[in-house]
PLY file of the C-alpha trace (Angstrom):
ply
format ascii 1.0
element vertex 218
property float x
property float y
property float z
element edge 217
property int vertex1
property int vertex2
end_header
0.01 -0.03 0.00
1.41 3.34 -1.00
2.24 5.79 1.75
-0.25 8.72 1.92
1.25 11.92 0.52
1.94 14.84 2.86
-0.70 17.58 2.66
-1.02 21.07 4.18
-3.89 23.30 5.32
-3.62 26.87 6.51
-5.46 28.98 9.11
-4.84 32.70 9.97
-3.45 33.89 13.23
-3.83 37.48 14.60
-0.94 39.89 15.13
-0.92 39.07 18.88
1.98 37.28 20.40
3.84 37.57 23.67
7.26 39.14 23.79
8.79 35.80 24.79
7.27 34.17 21.67
4.34 32.33 23.35
0.95 32.08 21.59
-2.08 29.91 21.49
-5.18 29.37 19.43
-6.61 26.99 16.78
-4.64 25.33 13.95
-7.75 23.74 12.48
-11.48 23.92 13.00
-13.91 21.08 12.71
-16.90 20.98 10.32
-15.86 23.95 8.16
-15.11 23.65 4.46
-11.86 25.28 3.45
-10.78 26.72 0.12
-9.48 23.31 -0.95
-12.98 21.82 -0.51
-11.98 19.77 2.52
-13.76 19.38 5.88
-11.83 18.17 8.93
-14.10 16.03 11.12
-14.00 16.02 14.88
-11.63 13.28 16.09
-9.47 13.33 13.02
-6.31 14.09 15.04
-7.10 11.95 18.11
-5.11 8.82 17.19
-2.13 10.74 15.87
-1.89 12.87 19.03
-2.17 9.75 21.17
0.78 8.33 19.33
3.06 11.36 19.23
1.81 14.03 21.68
2.64 17.69 21.13
6.39 16.89 21.29
6.15 14.74 18.22
4.70 17.56 16.07
7.26 20.04 14.72
6.90 23.81 14.72
8.33 24.92 11.38
8.82 28.05 9.22
6.88 27.83 5.95
6.84 23.96 5.95
10.66 23.84 5.76
11.87 20.81 7.60
15.29 22.35 7.92
13.89 25.40 9.69
12.30 24.52 13.07
11.55 27.83 14.94
10.16 26.66 18.26
8.12 23.96 19.98
4.51 23.11 20.50
3.86 22.88 24.27
0.27 21.65 23.93
-1.90 20.27 21.09
-5.44 18.98 21.92
-8.73 18.40 20.22
-11.73 20.06 21.78
-15.27 20.56 20.56
-14.23 23.35 18.28
-11.06 22.13 16.64
-7.30 21.58 17.09
-6.23 23.86 19.89
-2.50 24.58 20.09
-0.06 26.35 22.35
3.43 27.06 21.11
6.54 29.08 21.84
9.06 30.49 19.41
12.72 29.85 20.18
14.02 33.40 20.10
17.60 32.21 20.05
16.89 31.30 16.42
17.12 34.23 13.96
14.12 33.00 11.92
11.97 32.83 15.02
12.85 36.48 15.92
11.95 37.37 12.36
8.60 35.57 12.70
7.90 37.41 16.03
8.51 40.78 14.35
6.39 39.94 11.26
3.47 38.60 13.31
3.55 41.71 15.55
3.54 43.88 12.44
0.65 42.00 10.93
2.70 40.94 7.91
2.56 37.26 8.80
-0.86 35.82 9.52
-1.13 32.09 8.99
-0.81 28.68 10.54
-0.68 25.55 8.38
-0.93 21.90 9.37
1.15 19.35 7.59
-0.43 15.91 7.59
-1.06 12.59 5.83
-4.66 11.51 5.18
-5.33 8.08 6.55
-9.13 7.98 6.14
-11.39 10.24 4.16
-14.81 10.17 2.55
-16.27 12.16 -0.29
-19.60 13.89 0.26
-21.70 13.29 -2.88
-24.05 16.23 -2.14
-21.47 18.96 -1.52
-18.49 17.48 -3.28
-16.45 18.12 -0.20
-13.81 15.62 1.02
-14.42 14.78 4.68
-11.12 14.11 6.50
-11.76 11.40 9.09
-8.26 10.42 10.29
-5.08 12.41 9.83
-1.52 11.75 10.77
-0.29 15.18 12.02
3.32 15.71 11.12
3.96 19.45 11.71
2.33 22.85 12.08
4.01 25.78 10.36
3.83 29.55 10.60
3.12 30.59 7.08
1.97 33.56 4.94
-1.40 32.73 3.49
-4.40 31.02 5.19
-6.89 28.56 3.67
-9.45 28.48 6.49
-10.38 32.12 7.39
-12.52 31.04 10.39
-9.72 29.31 12.25
-7.22 31.54 14.04
-5.08 31.95 17.12
-7.34 33.87 19.52
-4.77 35.32 22.00
-1.30 35.05 23.27
-0.64 32.75 26.28
-1.46 34.55 29.45
1.44 36.99 30.30
2.59 38.02 33.70
1.33 41.33 35.16
4.59 43.05 34.20
4.62 41.74 30.57
2.26 43.45 28.15
0.72 41.31 25.44
1.35 43.85 22.70
5.06 44.18 23.37
5.89 42.65 19.94
3.36 44.81 18.13
4.62 47.91 19.96
8.20 47.02 18.95
7.19 46.51 15.33
5.40 49.86 15.30
8.45 51.56 16.80
10.67 49.96 14.21
8.31 51.14 11.45
8.44 54.65 12.77
12.22 54.55 12.86
12.35 53.39 9.29
9.93 56.06 8.23
12.02 58.64 10.08
15.12 57.46 8.41
13.51 57.55 5.01
12.25 61.09 5.62
15.69 62.22 6.78
17.30 60.76 3.67
14.80 62.52 1.42
15.34 65.81 3.28
19.05 65.44 2.81
18.70 64.92 -0.86
16.56 67.98 -1.16
19.07 70.07 0.74
21.94 68.82 -1.41
19.91 69.68 -4.57
19.15 73.12 -3.20
22.82 73.68 -2.31
23.88 72.67 -5.82
21.46 75.24 -7.29
22.73 77.91 -4.98
26.34 77.22 -5.94
25.45 77.48 -9.62
23.70 80.76 -8.84
26.77 82.11 -7.08
28.99 81.21 -9.98
26.57 83.14 -12.14
26.76 86.03 -9.70
23.10 85.77 -8.66
23.22 84.53 -5.04
25.72 85.15 -2.22
24.88 82.06 -0.14
26.97 79.08 -1.21
29.48 78.55 1.54
27.91 75.43 3.18
29.92 72.27 2.77
27.81 69.34 1.48
29.90 66.99 3.75
28.29 68.67 6.71
24.83 67.46 5.75
23.51 64.35 7.44
23.69 61.11 5.49
0 1
1 2
2 3
3 4
4 5
5 6
6 7
7 8
8 9
9 10
10 11
11 12
12 13
13 14
14 15
15 16
16 17
17 18
18 19
19 20
20 21
21 22
22 23
23 24
24 25
25 26
26 27
27 28
28 29
29 30
30 31
31 32
32 33
33 34
34 35
35 36
36 37
37 38
38 39
39 40
40 41
41 42
42 43
43 44
44 45
45 46
46 47
47 48
48 49
49 50
50 51
51 52
52 53
53 54
54 55
55 56
56 57
57 58
58 59
59 60
60 61
61 62
62 63
63 64
64 65
65 66
66 67
67 68
68 69
69 70
70 71
71 72
72 73
73 74
74 75
75 76
76 77
77 78
78 79
79 80
80 81
81 82
82 83
83 84
84 85
85 86
86 87
87 88
88 89
89 90
90 91
91 92
92 93
93 94
94 95
95 96
96 97
97 98
98 99
99 100
100 101
101 102
102 103
103 104
104 105
105 106
106 107
107 108
108 109
109 110
110 111
111 112
112 113
113 114
114 115
115 116
116 117
117 118
118 119
119 120
120 121
121 122
122 123
123 124
124 125
125 126
126 127
127 128
128 129
129 130
130 131
131 132
132 133
133 134
134 135
135 136
136 137
137 138
138 139
139 140
140 141
141 142
142 143
143 144
144 145
145 146
146 147
147 148
148 149
149 150
150 151
151 152
152 153
153 154
154 155
155 156
156 157
157 158
158 159
159 160
160 161
161 162
162 163
163 164
164 165
165 166
166 167
167 168
168 169
169 170
170 171
171 172
172 173
173 174
174 175
175 176
176 177
177 178
178 179
179 180
180 181
181 182
182 183
183 184
184 185
185 186
186 187
187 188
188 189
189 190
190 191
191 192
192 193
193 194
194 195
195 196
196 197
197 198
198 199
199 200
200 201
201 202
202 203
203 204
204 205
205 206
206 207
207 208
208 209
209 210
210 211
211 212
212 213
213 214
214 215
215 216
216 217
């Protein structure tokens, strides 16, 4: 019997994550048809999780097996779907990048990597009902396939640790970048104005051309 192929499904996550990289939410929701025409049924992950537990499921970057970026601390099925808790390993550069991108709202998806062990086609809707899945990994990715499934909140922070620390950092970084761009644009304008003034002085039309371009900020 041929080994089932590895498949993926994505769900969005909000731009909320703790400064230490902890987050929680849902990687999959039961009973909802996704953009691929599949419906994950309740209990589809039960046997797989019993075999491997959360520690047997990898937390990857964009489904790249060579780029683990953290660990899943808890993965359970409840009445709603596949609930997950994870933590990015911020000693890894890619995990720090993910933290910043999530905080900025540029990265907004989770995707499960799995093999289908049992499925049934629904003749009325044409959907494929996924009955049993072998869960291999869950990745942080760019685009979601199931808009209704999402990480609802960061893991509960301590009283001294604001939930939006990553978002605040990303906003501050964006402001710094904008400030730097504005300063660069201003410098170019000043250099252009200085060049015009020097040409005017050479033509005897303007006395102000003594500023040294090297004194302008870069």
